[in-house]
MMTF fields as JSON, N, C-alpha, C and O atoms, coordinates in Angstrom:
{
  "mmtfVersion": "1.0.0",
  "mmtfProducer": "UNKNOWN",
  "numBonds": 303,
  "numAtoms": 304,
  "numGroups": 76,
  "numChains": 1,
  "numModels": 1,
  "chainsPerModel": [1],
  "groupsPerChain": [76],
  "chainIdList": ["A"],
  "bondAtomList": [4, 2, 8, 6, 12, 10, 16, 14, 20, 18, 24, 22, 28, 26, 32, 30, 36, 34, 40, 38, 44, 42, 48, 46, 52, 50, 56, 54, 60, 58, 64, 62, 68, 66, 72, 70, 76, 74, 80, 78, 84, 82, 88, 86, 92, 90, 96, 94, 100, 98, 104, 102, 108, 106, 112, 110, 116, 114, 120, 118, 124, 122, 128, 126, 132, 130, 136, 134, 140, 138, 144, 142, 148, 146, 152, 150, 156, 154, 160, 158, 164, 162, 168, 166, 172, 170, 176, 174, 180, 178, 184, 182, 188, 186, 192, 190, 196, 194, 200, 198, 204, 202, 208, 206, 212, 210, 216, 214, 220, 218, 224, 222, 228, 226, 232, 230, 236, 234, 240, 238, 244, 242, 248, 246, 252, 250, 256, 254, 260, 258, 264, 262, 268, 266, 272, 270, 276, 274, 280, 278, 284, 282, 288, 286, 292, 290, 296, 294, 300, 298],
  "bondOrderList": [1, 1, 1, 1, 1, 1, 1, 1, 1, 1, 1, 1, 1, 1, 1, 1, 1, 1, 1, 1, 1, 1, 1, 1, 1, 1, 1, 1, 1, 1, 1, 1, 1, 1, 1, 1, 1, 1, 1, 1, 1, 1, 1, 1, 1, 1, 1, 1, 1, 1, 1, 1, 1, 1, 1, 1, 1, 1, 1, 1, 1, 1, 1, 1, 1, 1, 1, 1, 1, 1, 1, 1, 1, 1, 1],
  "groupList": [{"groupName": "UNK", "atomNameList": ["N", "CA", "C", "O"], "elementList": ["N", "C", "C", "O"], "formalChargeList": [0, 0, 0, 0], "bondAtomList": [1, 0, 2, 1, 3, 2], "bondOrderList": [1, 1, 2], "singleLetterCode": "X", "chemCompType": "L-PEPTIDE LINKING"}],
  "groupTypeList": [0, 0, 0, 0, 0, 0, 0, 0, 0, 0, 0, 0, 0, 0, 0, 0, 0, 0, 0, 0, 0, 0, 0, 0, 0, 0, 0, 0, 0, 0, 0, 0, 0, 0, 0, 0, 0, 0, 0, 0, 0, 0, 0, 0, 0, 0, 0, 0, 0, 0, 0, 0, 0, 0, 0, 0, 0, 0, 0, 0, 0, 0, 0, 0, 0, 0, 0, 0, 0, 0, 0, 0, 0, 0, 0, 0],
  "groupIdList": [1, 2, 3, 4, 5, 6, 7, 8, 9, 10, 11, 12, 13, 14, 15, 16, 17, 18, 19, 20, 21, 22, 23, 24, 25, 26, 27, 28, 29, 30, 31, 32, 33, 34, 35, 36, 37, 38, 39, 40, 41, 42, 43, 44, 45, 46, 47, 48, 49, 50, 51, 52, 53, 54, 55, 56, 57, 58, 59, 60, 61, 62, 63, 64, 65, 66, 67, 68, 69, 70, 71, 72, 73, 74, 75, 76],
  "secStructList": [7, 7, 7, 7, 6, 6, 7, 7, 3, 3, 7, 2, 2, 2, 2, 2, 2, 2, 2, 6, 1, 7, 2, 2, 2, 2, 2, 2, 2, 2, 2, 6, 6, 7, 1, 7, 7, 3, 3, 3, 6, 6, 3, 3, 3, 3, 3, 2, 2, 2, 2, 2, 2, 2, 2, 2, 2, 6, 7, 7, 7, 7, 7, 7, 2, 2, 2, 2, 2, 2, 2, 2, 2, 2, 2, 7],
  "xCoordList": [-144.392, -144.288, -142.827, -141.939, -142.585, -141.22, -140.728, -141.49, -139.441, -138.791, -138.323, -137.66, -138.668, -138.192, -136.741, -136.386, -135.908, -134.511, -134.419, -135.075, -133.636, -133.507, -134.384, -134.214, -135.326, -136.163, -135.303, -134.605, -135.359, -134.531, -134.997, -136.193, -134.051, -134.341, -134.063, -133.081, -134.932, -134.813, -134.128, -134.251, -133.416, -132.815, -133.861, -134.919, -133.555, -134.444, -134.638, -135.732, -133.582, -133.686, -134.618, -135.39, -134.544, -135.431, -136.883, -137.783, -137.112, -138.469, -138.982, -140.138, -138.13, -138.524, -138.923, -139.903, -138.18, -138.518, -139.856, -140.658, -140.105, -141.383, -142.554, -143.612, -142.352, -143.419, -143.464, -144.362, -142.488, -142.372, -142.3, -143.023, -141.396, -141.178, -139.682, -138.889, -139.288, -137.866, -137.326, -138.086, -136.026, -135.434, -135.649, -135.76, -135.707, -135.947, -137.312, -137.437, -138.334, -139.661, -139.596, -140.218, -138.852, -138.716, -138.01, -138.405, -136.979, -136.295, -137.249, -137.185, -138.129, -139.114, -140.104, -140.519, -140.493, -141.369, -140.7, -141.345, -139.412, -138.658, -138.59, -138.847, -138.247, -138.116, -139.424, -139.414, -140.546, -141.862, -142.389, -143.471, -141.617, -142.008, -143.36, -144.201, -143.541, -144.781, -144.651, -145.639, -143.433, -143.203, -142.265, -141.334, -142.517, -141.682, -140.341, -140.275, -139.275, -137.945, -137.081, -137.428, -135.946, -135.003, -133.666, -133.21, -133.041, -131.709, -130.678, -130.721, -129.758, -128.643, -127.391, -126.863, -126.938, -125.869, -126.417, -127.413, -125.774, -126.248, -127.206, -127.797, -127.357, -128.182, -129.647, -129.967, -130.518, -131.957, -132.389, -132.089, -133.096, -133.597, -135.073, -135.586, -135.748, -137.194, -137.551, -137.001, -138.486, -139.035, -140.054, -140.724, -140.177, -141.172, -142.569, -143.412, -142.821, -144.139, -144.427, -145.577, -143.395, -143.59, -144.009, -144.835, -143.443, -143.821, -145.262, -146.039, -145.617, -146.994, -147.971, -149.054, -147.603, -148.458, -148.642, -149.748, -147.563, -147.644, -148.62, -149.451, -148.506, -149.395, -150.844, -151.728, -151.088, -152.459, -153.051, -154.222, -152.248, -152.73, -153.075, -153.897, -152.458, -152.662, -153.545, -153.63, -154.195, -155.087, -156.362, -156.943, -156.781, -158.011, -159.044, -158.818, -160.171, -161.234, -162.248, -162.709, -162.6, -163.574, -164.953, -165.332, -165.695, -167.044, -168.057, -167.793, -169.217, -170.308, -170.867, -170.577, -171.648, -172.249, -173.14, -173.162, -173.876, -174.754, -173.925, -174.286, -172.825, -171.96, -171.34, -171.224, -170.947, -170.366, -171.377, -171.037, -172.617, -173.672, -173.914, -174.081, -173.934, -174.134, -173.007, -173.261, -171.776, -170.638, -170.678, -170.365, -171.056, -171.143, -172.273, -172.141, -173.372, -174.486, -174.12, -174.596, -173.271, -172.822, -171.899, -171.909, -171.105, -170.12, -170.778, -170.242, -171.935, -172.596, -173.301, -173.892],
  "yCoordList": [62.56, 61.121, 60.776, 61.184, 60.045, 59.73, 58.479, 57.554, 58.478, 57.335, 56.383, 56.792, 55.125, 54.128, 53.807, 53.481, 53.899, 53.546, 52.069, 51.245, 51.733, 50.346, 49.997, 48.938, 50.875, 50.634, 50.838, 51.845, 49.894, 49.968, 51.101, 51.265, 51.872, 52.932, 52.413, 51.708, 52.766, 52.28, 53.315, 54.518, 52.846, 53.738, 54.078, 53.453, 55.067, 55.423, 54.269, 54.074, 53.503, 52.35, 51.291, 50.672, 51.084, 50.11, 50.572, 49.764, 51.868, 52.414, 52.263, 51.896, 52.542, 52.39, 50.943, 50.693, 50.004, 48.59, 48.252, 47.519, 48.781, 48.534, 49.104, 48.482, 50.303, 50.957, 50.482, 50.851, 49.661, 49.169, 50.339, 50.402, 51.252, 52.43, 52.67, 51.797, 53.824, 54.114, 54.95, 55.652, 54.877, 55.749, 57.233, 58.05, 57.579, 58.974, 59.448, 60.576, 58.586, 58.934, 59.214, 60.163, 58.402, 58.594, 59.921, 60.646, 60.244, 61.532, 62.689, 63.709, 62.54, 63.587, 63.728, 64.842, 62.616, 62.673, 63.448, 64.242, 63.215, 63.916, 65.405, 66.248, 65.721, 67.122, 67.881, 69.034, 67.236, 67.859, 67.731, 68.224, 67.068, 66.821, 66.115, 66.46, 65.123, 64.347, 63.072, 62.37, 62.763, 61.593, 62.014, 62.792, 61.497, 61.824, 61.117, 59.952, 61.84, 61.237, 61.724, 62.672, 61.052, 61.37, 61.684, 60.945, 62.789, 63.112, 62.508, 62.731, 61.745, 61.18, 61.748, 61.183, 62.867, 63.59, 64.107, 64.831, 63.739, 64.125, 63.099, 63.334, 61.976, 60.888, 61.063, 61.663, 60.537, 60.554, 59.113, 58.212, 58.908, 57.58, 57.682, 58.763, 56.537, 56.498, 55.452, 54.351, 55.81, 54.817, 53.978, 54.481, 52.726, 51.863, 52.428, 52.354, 52.993, 53.577, 54.762, 54.984, 55.524, 56.669, 56.202, 56.841, 55.095, 54.543, 54.042, 54.267, 53.367, 52.885, 54.059, 53.981, 55.142, 56.338, 56.942, 57.341, 57.011, 57.554, 56.717, 57.262, 55.409, 54.52, 54.743, 54.838, 54.827, 55.005, 56.341, 56.409, 57.405, 58.732, 58.802, 59.621, 57.957, 58.014, 56.881, 56.65, 56.184, 55.093, 55.668, 56.618, 55.079, 55.498, 54.398, 53.246, 54.763, 53.8, 53.854, 54.936, 52.698, 52.716, 53.164, 52.932, 53.81, 54.274, 53.398, 52.88, 53.24, 52.559, 53.518, 54.713, 53.023, 53.892, 54.959, 56.103, 54.582, 55.546, 56.659, 57.832, 56.304, 57.311, 58.217, 59.426, 57.631, 58.402, 59.391, 60.544, 58.946, 59.844, 61.0, 62.141, 60.71, 61.762, 62.788, 63.991, 62.331, 63.255, 64.091, 65.281, 63.485, 64.219, 65.26, 66.377, 64.879, 65.799, 67.009, 68.112, 66.819, 67.937, 68.868, 70.076, 68.323, 69.126, 69.984, 71.022, 69.547, 70.278, 71.522, 72.225],
  "zCoordList": [171.908, 172.072, 172.345, 171.597, 173.388, 173.777, 173.079, 172.799, 172.808, 172.186, 173.275, 174.229, 173.127, 174.087, 173.795, 172.663, 174.809, 174.645, 174.303, 174.94, 173.335, 172.924, 171.741, 171.137, 171.396, 170.23, 168.981, 168.856, 168.079, 166.874, 165.965, 165.723, 165.471, 164.521, 163.119, 162.89, 162.19, 160.818, 159.934, 160.164, 158.935, 157.944, 156.887, 156.822, 156.07, 154.971, 154.006, 153.476, 153.776, 152.88, 153.456, 152.724, 154.768, 155.407, 155.346, 155.119, 155.549, 155.463, 154.033, 153.822, 153.059, 151.655, 151.376, 150.674, 151.914, 151.714, 152.37, 151.792, 153.574, 154.248, 153.456, 153.357, 152.891, 152.129, 150.684, 149.927, 150.308, 148.932, 147.945, 146.951, 148.273, 147.458, 147.346, 147.701, 146.865, 146.688, 147.846, 148.513, 148.086, 149.102, 148.782, 149.696, 147.52, 147.14, 147.655, 148.132, 147.559, 148.063, 149.56, 150.038, 150.303, 151.752, 152.034, 152.947, 151.269, 151.447, 151.193, 151.88, 150.215, 149.932, 151.078, 151.395, 151.711, 152.882, 154.013, 154.698, 154.202, 155.243, 154.913, 155.772, 153.682, 153.28, 153.487, 153.918, 153.182, 153.338, 154.776, 155.092, 155.636, 157.032, 157.136, 157.966, 156.276, 156.281, 157.095, 157.312, 157.551, 158.397, 159.528, 159.317, 160.713, 161.867, 161.725, 161.333, 162.051, 161.967, 163.119, 163.822, 163.296, 164.358, 163.693, 162.821, 164.112, 163.61, 164.554, 165.764, 163.991, 164.74, 164.075, 163.118, 164.602, 163.917, 162.592, 162.567, 161.507, 160.178, 159.586, 158.532, 160.253, 159.733, 160.114, 161.139, 159.286, 159.542, 159.802, 159.019, 160.91, 161.264, 161.613, 161.904, 161.578, 161.768, 162.812, 162.818, 163.702, 164.627, 163.872, 162.971, 164.222, 163.58, 163.796, 162.903, 164.973, 165.271, 164.352, 163.975, 163.987, 163.094, 161.707, 161.056, 161.258, 159.951, 160.012, 159.084, 161.097, 161.271, 161.319, 160.74, 161.999, 162.061, 160.675, 160.31, 159.904, 158.541, 157.697, 156.971, 157.802, 157.043, 157.458, 156.606, 158.754, 159.249, 158.812, 158.438, 158.857, 158.458, 156.969, 156.558, 156.176, 154.729, 154.211, 153.005, 155.13, 154.751, 154.143, 154.666, 153.037, 152.36, 152.555, 152.185, 153.138, 153.423, 152.283, 151.919, 151.716, 150.62, 151.099, 152.247, 150.202, 150.497, 149.782, 148.697, 150.401, 149.713, 148.669, 148.713, 147.752, 146.727, 147.361, 146.907, 148.414, 149.086, 149.732, 149.638, 150.38, 150.998, 149.941, 150.138, 148.833, 147.743, 147.178, 146.913, 146.992, 146.489, 147.449, 147.018, 148.767, 149.762, 149.698, 149.769, 149.565, 149.501, 148.221, 148.25, 147.113, 145.851, 145.947, 145.448, 146.591, 146.763, 147.599, 147.332, 148.619, 149.459, 148.703, 148.936, 147.805, 147.076, 145.995, 145.607, 145.515, 144.404, 144.852, 144.033]
}
């Protein structure tokens, strides 16, 4: 995926604020390579689209009781 020139890059602190978490959590995501990032020299920056992708990949969709029963039945 190509980066659009002129697209604002976010700092780890800004990403933490968007996710309503701590900067340490964002650093851990980077270390585990669970979120896409851009290196600018020694600095780590994030595209807004990368943060949106991370959120979408980690979205949990609720199940109905019938769906839950079917999944439990398959696991047994």
